[in-house]
C-alpha positions, -999 to +999 in steps of 0.1 A: -177+228-315-151+207-331-116+228-321-135+220-282-132+182-287-098+186-299-091+210-265-107+189-241-088+156-254-053+178-255-062+188-220-068+150-209-039+144-222-017+170-201-036+158-171-031+125-174+012+132-185+015+147-153-005+125-134+015+105-146+050+116-141+039+131-104+032+089-096+059+079-113+084+100-093+070+094-062+076+059-063+111+069-075+113+086-036+093+055-021+121+033-039+151+053-029+138+054+010+129+017+009+166+011-005+185+040+018+171+033+052+189-003+048+224+015+051+207+049+069+204+029+094+237+030+109+255+060+103+266+073+137+264+045+153+288+015+168+289-025+153+311-047+151+330-064+121+307-093+114+280-064+103+303-045+090+306-078+065+270-079+063+266-047+051+296-056+026+275-078+016+245-060+014+266-033-011+283-059-029+246-074-040+229-041-049+258-032-073+262-065-088+225-063-088+221-025-106+247-038-130+273-015-118+305-031-133+344-037-123+375-023-133+410-038-140+423-038-099+384-054-092+366-026-079+330-012-085+331+012-112+313+045-090+278+060-115+257+082-105+221+065-098+222+037-076+267+026-066+267+021-035+308+017-019+318+009+015+352+025+027+371+013+061+392+035+081+419+010+095+433+030+126+463+009+132+481+022+098+455+050+095+445+039+053+413+041+038+405+002+025+380+001+000+349-027+013+361-048-025+395-052-009+384-072+016+360-091-001+386-096-025+406-121+005+370-132+015+348-120+033+346-144+057+386-137+067+377-101+073+349-116+098+375-142+118+397-110+121+377-079+126+353-099+151+349-087+183+369-052+165+338-022+165+336-002+136+314+035+139+297+049+109+312+089+101+303+094+074+275+092+039+274+108+006+241+113-019+238+100-055+224+134-063+204+125-093+186+099-074+191+102-036+205+069-028+227+063-009+262+069-030+295+054-001+294+048+033+328+055+056+334+032+087+359+039+105+377+010+134+374+029+172+391-004+184+417-019+181 
C-alpha cells in the first residue's frame, strides 16, 4: 500500500511537471507571436520614411524594455533571445545604416529628410532560440 501511494505521488508530480512545461512553452510561443506581429506586418511592404521612424522607435523601445545593452558605438548589442535590429539600406550611396545612426541624429531629423521617401522591408530574421524577430532590413526604393 505504501509503495502504491509513493508511485501515485510520483506520477502526479511528473504529470504536473509536464503540464507546467507545456503551458509555459505555449505561453512563450503566444507572446513571441504577438511581439512578432508588430514587425512582421511590414515584411515585403512599401512604407514611407515616417513609418520607418515609427518602426525604429518600436524596436528601440523593445530593446530598452528588455535591457539590451549598448556598445561603445552606442549601438544595441545583439543577444540570442529578444534584441531587435533595424537596418536601412540607402540607394544613393549603397550603404546599410543601423537604426542607432538615425536615432543618434534625432529621429525627427530622419522624418524631416525621409518622410516622403519610400522604403521596403526586404529581409526579416528571427532568433533561433525564441523565434522572435531579430532584425529587419529596409531598402530605400525612391529618391
